[in-house]
C-alpha positions as CSV (number, residue, x, y, z in Angstrom):
1,M,-144.4,-241.8,-10.0
2,P,-143.7,-243.3,-13.4
3,S,-142.0,-246.6,-13.8
4,A,-138.5,-246.9,-15.3
5,G,-138.4,-245.9,-18.9
6,S,-141.5,-243.7,-18.7
7,I,-142.2,-240.1,-17.7
8,E,-145.5,-238.7,-16.7
9,R,-146.4,-235.6,-18.7
10,Q,-149.6,-233.5,-18.2
11,G,-151.6,-236.4,-16.8
12,R,-150.4,-239.1,-19.2
13,T,-147.6,-241.6,-19.1
14,L,-145.4,-241.5,-22.1
15,T,-142.8,-244.2,-22.9
16,G,-139.8,-244.6,-25.1
17,S,-139.5,-242.2,-28.0
18,T,-143.2,-241.4,-27.7
19,K,-142.5,-239.0,-24.9
20,L,-140.1,-236.8,-26.8
21,A,-142.1,-237.1,-30.0
22,A,-145.1,-235.7,-28.1
23,L,-142.9,-233.0,-26.8
24,A,-141.7,-232.2,-30.3
25,M,-145.3,-231.8,-31.5
26,G,-145.8,-229.2,-28.8
27,M,-142.6,-227.5,-30.0
28,A,-143.9,-227.2,-33.5
29,V,-146.3,-224.4,-32.5
30,V,-144.1,-221.3,-32.5
31,T,-145.5,-217.8,-32.1
32,T,-143.8,-214.5,-31.8
33,A,-144.3,-212.9,-28.4
34,C,-145.1,-209.2,-28.2
35,A,-142.7,-206.6,-26.9
36,G,-143.4,-203.3,-25.2
37,D,-143.0,-202.9,-21.5
38,D,-140.9,-200.3,-19.6
39,D,-139.2,-203.1,-17.7
40,R,-138.0,-204.9,-20.9
41,V,-134.7,-204.2,-22.5
42,G,-133.6,-205.1,-26.0
43,T,-131.1,-207.8,-26.7
44,T,-127.5,-206.8,-26.8
45,T,-126.3,-210.3,-27.7
46,G,-128.4,-212.0,-30.4
47,S,-126.3,-213.5,-33.2
48,D,-126.9,-214.4,-36.8
49,P,-127.7,-218.2,-36.8
50,T,-125.6,-218.6,-39.9
51,S,-122.5,-217.1,-38.4
52,S,-119.7,-219.3,-37.0
53,T,-118.1,-220.1,-33.6
54,T,-116.0,-222.6,-31.5
55,P,-114.1,-222.5,-28.1
56,T,-111.8,-224.8,-26.1
57,S,-112.3,-226.7,-22.9
58,T,-110.5,-228.5,-20.1
59,S,-113.0,-231.3,-20.2
60,A,-111.9,-234.8,-21.0
61,P,-113.1,-236.4,-24.2
62,S,-115.5,-239.2,-24.2
63,V,-112.8,-241.4,-25.7
64,A,-109.2,-240.6,-26.4
65,A,-108.9,-237.8,-28.9
66,T,-107.1,-238.5,-32.1
67,D,-105.0,-236.0,-34.1
68,S,-107.1,-236.4,-37.2
69,R,-108.7,-232.9,-37.1
70,D,-109.0,-230.8,-40.2
71,T,-105.9,-228.6,-40.5
72,A,-107.6,-225.4,-41.5
73,P,-105.8,-222.5,-39.7
74,D,-107.3,-220.4,-36.9
75,G,-109.8,-217.9,-38.3
76,E,-111.1,-220.4,-40.8
77,L,-113.5,-223.4,-40.6
78,P,-113.6,-226.3,-43.0
79,D,-116.2,-226.8,-45.7
80,G,-117.7,-230.2,-46.3
81,P,-120.5,-232.6,-45.5
82,S,-122.9,-232.2,-42.6
83,A,-122.7,-234.6,-39.6
84,L,-126.2,-233.4,-38.7
85,R,-127.5,-235.0,-41.9
86,D,-125.0,-237.8,-42.4
87,R,-123.0,-238.7,-39.3
88,F,-121.5,-241.8,-40.9
89,N,-119.8,-239.9,-43.8
90,S,-116.5,-241.6,-44.4
91,S,-114.7,-238.3,-45.2
92,F,-114.9,-237.1,-41.6
93,P,-112.0,-237.3,-39.2
94,E,-112.1,-240.3,-37.0
95,P,-115.0,-239.7,-34.6
96,L,-114.5,-239.6,-30.9
97,I,-117.5,-241.8,-30.2
98,D,-119.3,-244.4,-32.3
99,P,-121.8,-242.5,-34.4
100,A,-124.1,-245.5,-34.0
101,D,-124.4,-244.7,-30.3
102,I,-126.0,-241.4,-31.0
103,R,-129.8,-242.0,-30.8
104,S,-132.8,-240.0,-31.7
105,G,-134.5,-238.2,-28.9
106,G,-137.7,-237.6,-30.9
107,P,-137.7,-234.0,-32.2
108,P,-136.0,-233.1,-35.5
109,P,-133.0,-230.6,-35.5
110,D,-134.1,-227.5,-33.7
111,G,-137.5,-229.1,-33.0
112,I,-136.6,-227.9,-29.5
113,P,-135.9,-224.4,-30.6
114,P,-132.8,-222.6,-29.3
115,I,-133.2,-218.9,-28.5
116,D,-131.0,-217.0,-31.0
117,D,-132.3,-213.5,-30.3
118,P,-132.5,-213.3,-26.5
119,Q,-134.4,-210.4,-24.9
120,F,-134.1,-209.4,-21.3
121,V,-136.1,-207.8,-18.5
122,T,-135.3,-206.3,-15.1
123,V,-135.2,-208.3,-12.0
124,A,-138.4,-206.5,-10.8
125,A,-140.3,-207.5,-14.0
126,A,-139.2,-211.2,-13.7
127,D,-140.1,-211.2,-10.1
128,E,-143.7,-211.0,-11.1
129,Y,-143.7,-214.6,-12.3
130,L,-140.7,-216.3,-10.8
131,N,-141.1,-218.0,-7.4
132,D,-138.2,-217.5,-4.9
133,A,-137.5,-221.3,-4.9
134,E,-137.2,-221.5,-8.7
135,P,-133.7,-222.2,-10.2
136,V,-132.1,-219.8,-12.5
137,M,-128.8,-220.2,-14.4
138,V,-126.4,-217.3,-13.8
139,V,-123.5,-216.1,-15.9
140,E,-121.2,-213.2,-14.8
141,I,-118.5,-211.8,-17.1
142,A,-116.7,-208.5,-17.0
143,G,-119.2,-207.0,-14.5
144,E,-122.2,-208.0,-16.6
145,T,-124.7,-210.5,-14.9
146,R,-127.5,-212.4,-16.6
147,A,-130.0,-214.9,-15.3
148,Y,-131.6,-217.6,-17.5
149,P,-134.6,-219.2,-15.7
150,I,-134.6,-222.9,-15.9
151,Q,-138.4,-222.7,-16.6
152,I,-137.4,-221.2,-20.0
153,L,-134.3,-223.3,-20.7
154,M,-136.4,-226.4,-20.0
155,W,-138.2,-225.7,-23.3
156,H,-135.3,-224.4,-25.4
157,E,-132.1,-226.0,-24.1
158,I,-129.7,-223.5,-25.8
159,V,-129.5,-219.7,-25.6
160,N,-127.0,-218.1,-28.0
161,D,-126.1,-215.0,-26.2
162,T,-123.2,-212.6,-25.6
163,V,-122.2,-211.5,-22.1
164,G,-119.4,-209.1,-21.2
165,G,-118.4,-209.2,-24.8
166,V,-118.0,-213.0,-24.9
167,P,-120.2,-215.0,-27.3
168,L,-121.8,-217.8,-25.3
169,A,-124.0,-220.9,-25.6
170,V,-125.9,-221.2,-22.4
171,T,-127.2,-224.8,-22.3
172,Y,-129.4,-227.1,-20.3
173,C,-130.1,-230.8,-20.8
174,P,-133.2,-231.8,-18.8
175,L,-132.5,-235.6,-19.1
176,C,-129.1,-235.2,-17.4
177,N,-130.0,-232.1,-15.4
178,S,-126.7,-230.5,-16.7
179,A,-126.5,-226.7,-17.0
180,L,-123.3,-225.7,-18.8
181,T,-122.1,-222.5,-20.5
182,F,-119.5,-222.4,-23.3
183,E,-117.8,-219.8,-25.3
184,R,-119.2,-220.3,-28.8
185,R,-116.1,-219.6,-30.7
186,V,-114.1,-222.3,-32.7
187,R,-110.6,-221.6,-34.0
188,G,-111.3,-218.0,-33.4
189,V,-114.5,-218.0,-35.4
190,E,-117.9,-217.2,-33.8
191,T,-120.8,-219.5,-34.5
192,T,-124.2,-220.4,-32.9
193,F,-125.4,-223.8,-31.7
194,G,-128.6,-225.7,-32.3
195,T,-130.3,-228.8,-30.9
196,S,-129.7,-231.8,-33.1
197,G,-132.7,-233.8,-31.8
198,S,-130.3,-236.6,-30.9
199,L,-128.8,-237.8,-27.6
200,Y,-125.6,-239.5,-26.5
201,F,-125.7,-241.2,-23.1
202,A,-129.1,-239.4,-22.8
203,N,-127.2,-236.1,-23.1
204,L,-128.0,-233.3,-25.5
205,V,-126.1,-233.5,-28.7
206,M,-125.6,-230.0,-30.1
207,Y,-124.5,-228.9,-33.6
208,D,-122.7,-225.8,-34.7
209,R,-124.3,-223.9,-37.5
210,A,-121.0,-223.1,-39.3
211,T,-120.1,-226.8,-40.1
212,E,-123.0,-228.8,-38.6
213,S,-120.5,-230.9,-36.6
214,L,-122.0,-232.7,-33.6
215,W,-121.0,-231.8,-30.1
216,N,-121.6,-233.3,-26.7
217,Q,-123.2,-230.8,-24.4
218,F,-121.7,-232.6,-21.4
219,D,-118.0,-232.0,-22.2
220,G,-118.2,-229.4,-25.0
221,R,-116.4,-231.5,-27.6
222,A,-117.0,-232.0,-31.3
223,V,-117.4,-235.8,-31.5
224,V,-118.5,-236.3,-35.1
225,G,-118.0,-234.2,-38.2
226,L,-115.6,-231.7,-39.7
227,L,-114.6,-230.2,-36.4
228,T,-114.1,-233.6,-34.5
229,G,-111.6,-233.1,-31.7
230,E,-112.2,-229.4,-31.1
231,A,-113.4,-228.4,-27.7
232,L,-115.3,-225.4,-26.4
233,T,-114.1,-223.2,-23.5
234,Q,-116.4,-223.8,-20.6
235,I,-117.4,-220.6,-18.8
236,P,-118.1,-220.7,-15.1
237,S,-121.8,-220.5,-14.4
238,T,-124.0,-221.6,-11.6
239,T,-127.7,-222.3,-10.7
240,L,-129.2,-220.3,-7.9
241,S,-132.6,-220.0,-6.4
242,W,-134.4,-216.9,-7.7
243,G,-134.7,-215.6,-4.2
244,E,-130.9,-215.8,-3.7
245,F,-130.2,-214.3,-7.1
246,K,-132.5,-211.3,-6.9
247,A,-131.2,-210.4,-3.4
248,A,-127.6,-210.6,-4.5
249,R,-127.9,-209.1,-8.0
250,P,-130.9,-206.7,-8.1
251,D,-129.6,-204.8,-11.1
252,A,-129.0,-207.8,-13.3
253,L,-130.9,-208.7,-16.4
254,V,-133.2,-211.7,-16.8
255,L,-134.1,-213.7,-19.9
256,D,-137.6,-212.6,-20.9
257,R,-140.0,-215.4,-21.3
258,E,-142.5,-213.3,-23.3
259,R,-140.0,-212.8,-26.2
260,T,-138.4,-216.1,-26.8
261,G,-139.9,-216.5,-30.3
262,A,-142.0,-219.4,-29.1
263,D,-145.2,-220.1,-27.2
264,R,-144.5,-222.5,-24.3
265,P,-146.1,-223.2,-20.9
266,Y,-143.1,-221.7,-19.0
267,G,-143.2,-222.6,-15.4
268,T,-144.2,-226.1,-16.0
269,N,-142.0,-229.2,-16.2
270,P,-142.8,-231.7,-19.1
271,Y,-140.4,-234.2,-17.5
272,T,-142.5,-234.8,-14.3
273,G,-141.0,-237.5,-12.1
274,L,-137.6,-237.5,-13.7
275,D,-135.9,-236.4,-10.5
276,D,-136.6,-239.6,-8.6
277,P,-133.4,-240.7,-6.7
278,N,-134.6,-244.2,-6.9
279,G,-135.6,-244.1,-10.5
280,Q,-133.9,-245.0,-13.8
281,P,-132.5,-242.7,-16.5
282,F,-134.6,-242.1,-19.6
283,L,-133.3,-242.9,-23.1
284,F,-129.9,-244.0,-21.6
285,S,-128.3,-247.0,-23.2
286,G,-125.0,-247.1,-21.3
287,E,-123.9,-249.0,-18.2
288,I,-124.8,-247.7,-14.7
289,D,-122.0,-247.2,-12.3
290,V,-123.4,-248.9,-9.2
291,R,-121.3,-246.9,-6.7
292,A,-124.3,-244.6,-6.4
293,K,-127.9,-244.7,-7.6
294,A,-128.3,-243.8,-11.2
295,M,-130.5,-240.7,-10.6
296,Q,-128.6,-239.5,-7.5
297,R,-127.6,-235.9,-7.9
298,V,-123.8,-235.1,-7.7
299,V,-121.6,-232.0,-7.7
300,A,-118.6,-232.7,-9.9
301,I,-115.4,-231.1,-11.1
302,Q,-112.9,-232.3,-13.6
303,S,-109.7,-231.8,-15.5
304,D,-108.1,-233.9,-18.3
305,A,-106.2,-235.7,-15.6
306,E,-108.8,-236.4,-12.9
307,A,-112.5,-236.0,-11.8
308,V,-114.1,-235.9,-8.4
309,A,-117.8,-235.9,-7.6
310,W,-119.6,-235.4,-4.3
311,T,-123.1,-236.8,-3.8
312,L,-125.5,-233.9,-3.2
313,D,-127.0,-235.8,-0.2
314,G,-123.6,-235.8,1.4
315,L,-123.4,-232.0,1.1
316,M,-126.9,-231.2,2.5
317,E,-127.4,-230.6,6.2
318,G,-129.9,-228.2,8.0
319,E,-130.3,-224.8,6.5
320,A,-126.7,-224.6,5.2
321,A,-123.5,-226.7,5.2
322,V,-119.9,-226.3,4.3
323,T,-117.6,-229.1,2.9
324,T,-113.9,-228.9,2.3
325,G,-111.8,-230.9,-0.1
326,E,-109.1,-230.5,-2.7
327,F,-108.6,-230.8,-6.4
328,G,-105.4,-230.8,-8.4
329,G,-103.5,-230.4,-5.2
330,A,-105.3,-227.1,-4.3
331,P,-107.9,-226.6,-1.5
332,L,-111.6,-226.1,-2.3
333,T,-114.7,-225.2,-0.4
334,I,-118.3,-226.2,-1.2
335,F,-121.2,-224.2,0.2
336,W,-124.7,-225.6,0.2
337,K,-127.8,-223.6,1.2
338,A,-131.4,-224.8,1.3
339,G,-134.1,-223.1,-0.7
340,Q,-133.8,-224.1,-4.4
341,A,-136.5,-226.3,-6.0
342,S,-135.8,-229.2,-8.3
343,A,-137.0,-228.2,-11.8
344,L,-137.5,-231.9,-12.7
345,D,-139.6,-233.1,-9.8
346,T,-143.2,-231.9,-10.1
347,A,-145.3,-230.4,-12.9
348,D,-145.1,-227.0,-11.2
349,I,-141.3,-226.2,-11.2
350,A,-141.7,-223.9,-8.1
351,A,-143.1,-226.8,-6.1
352,G,-140.2,-229.2,-6.7
353,R,-138.4,-230.8,-3.8
354,D,-135.7,-228.7,-2.1
355,V,-132.3,-229.5,-3.5
356,G,-130.6,-226.3,-2.4
357,T,-128.0,-224.0,-4.0
358,V,-124.4,-225.0,-4.3
359,G,-121.2,-223.0,-4.8
360,V,-117.7,-224.3,-5.2
361,F,-114.8,-222.0,-4.5
362,S,-111.1,-221.6,-3.9
363,P,-110.9,-220.5,-0.2
364,V,-107.7,-218.6,-0.8
365,I,-107.9,-214.8,-0.4
366,D,-104.7,-212.7,-0.7
367,G,-102.6,-215.7,-0.1
368,Q,-104.6,-216.8,3.0
369,T,-106.5,-220.0,3.1
370,L,-109.9,-219.5,4.8
371,T,-111.9,-222.1,6.7
372,F,-115.6,-221.7,7.4
373,R,-118.3,-222.4,9.8
374,V,-122.1,-222.1,9.4
375,E,-124.4,-219.9,11.4
376,G,-128.0,-220.2,10.4
377,D,-127.9,-219.9,6.6
378,V,-124.7,-217.9,6.2
379,F,-121.0,-218.9,6.2
380,I,-118.4,-217.2,8.4
381,D,-114.7,-217.6,8.1
382,H,-112.7,-218.5,11.2
383,Q,-109.7,-216.3,10.3
384,T,-111.4,-212.8,10.0
385,G,-115.1,-213.4,11.1
386,T,-116.3,-212.2,7.7
387,T,-119.8,-213.3,6.6
388,W,-120.1,-214.9,3.2
389,S,-123.1,-215.8,1.0
390,V,-123.6,-219.1,-0.9
391,I,-122.4,-217.4,-4.1
392,G,-119.1,-216.5,-2.5
393,D,-119.6,-212.8,-1.8
394,A,-118.3,-211.3,1.4
395,V,-121.3,-209.4,2.7
396,D,-120.2,-208.3,6.2
397,G,-116.9,-208.0,8.1
398,P,-113.3,-207.2,7.5
399,L,-113.3,-208.7,4.0
400,A,-116.7,-207.3,2.9
401,G,-116.6,-206.7,-0.8
402,S,-114.3,-209.6,-1.5
403,V,-115.3,-212.5,-3.7
404,L,-114.2,-216.1,-3.5
405,E,-112.8,-217.4,-6.8
406,P,-115.4,-219.8,-8.3
407,I,-114.4,-223.3,-9.4
408,T,-116.2,-224.6,-12.5
409,F,-118.4,-227.5,-11.5
410,V,-121.4,-229.5,-12.8
411,R,-124.6,-230.5,-11.0
412,T,-126.0,-233.5,-12.7
413,F,-127.3,-237.0,-12.3
414,W,-124.7,-239.7,-11.4
415,F,-125.5,-242.0,-14.3
416,S,-124.6,-239.2,-16.7
417,W,-121.4,-238.0,-15.0
418,A,-120.1,-241.6,-14.6
419,A,-120.8,-242.5,-18.2
420,F,-118.6,-239.6,-19.4
421,R,-116.0,-239.8,-16.6
422,P,-115.9,-243.4,-15.3
423,D,-112.5,-242.6,-13.7
424,T,-114.3,-240.3,-11.2
425,D,-113.4,-240.4,-7.5
426,L,-116.9,-240.5,-5.8
427,I,-117.2,-238.9,-2.3
428,E,-120.5,-239.8,-0.7
429,G,-120.1,-237.5,2.4
């Protein structure tokens, strides 16, 4: 296991910016993958990288937002200097964070290349190379379901897509283990997002291609540049094991790893050893909240007014477990089920330690608040005896066909969550 401040990659130990610089060198080799398979389907969502976008979120800003935003009306985005090239430009609105705290991660802008023209395959085609334990990020909108394997997101970090008619940025930051989806529309204008090559609190800093403002991936806020203070609408998404996903959504589409526009060793993890509960964060310069270990995994939810996080260890028990709580005065239920591998543990993603699948839901159905027990690896409500899956589907019993309302949450490392939301109420279970 690598020591603090270093990560083992492909048999070598890389330290400091050397590690991401080496990764960037690997990213420089880009080849176009071939198409042509009956199981493949063309993209229905790729966007012009020069078009524009920006949504709005309930996430709290890293620091108190000011009212110094550009006053351009909805439907228009401001013209001016690029924060990607000059984040210290004095003509920008007052930044939400100190631009000096944004640090290079090694690669240049888009050196970790986003996928701007996503192509998809059937579940059957993806099943030929995805292991049942592998994590996939899942988005469902207006009856359309898509899966984005973490083995692909690991190497691209952003997919600019459209699902159910909604333009999305599907994002993953390996250093924080944060998988978040945002509507990529700003002031009513659609844009795409790229990777800036920089980090804030070890978290991916994105940029929009319309104004080249800088955005935190963690809370979806523009923190430096022309759009400072704007916020993206976060879209509920979750990370499931491939086995769980393909059984529940056999007709869904899956991001194709053969047509990403790049040649990468998909299925391998270049951040080997990062997921060490006793380790230290990489390229993080903030203070560690000692209420939990820095690299401990948490499941967290937030609003502008409050934030709550549960340690993953406290949610895990046996084959499956259920935890109850409340947020904003309303009840919530957390399901956990074994069988999902950590993508950041071993070089082979499928061989990572079992961290399980999590779902967070409102337990209220038709005005009735349900409570649950666990039998084996399924969840059964006490009120009707209906059987529920970890993704909140009623699969058998009087309520079969019903779906629990999902609550947007983040699975991430404690150091990262606490840096952005130090006011968090931590529940260790």
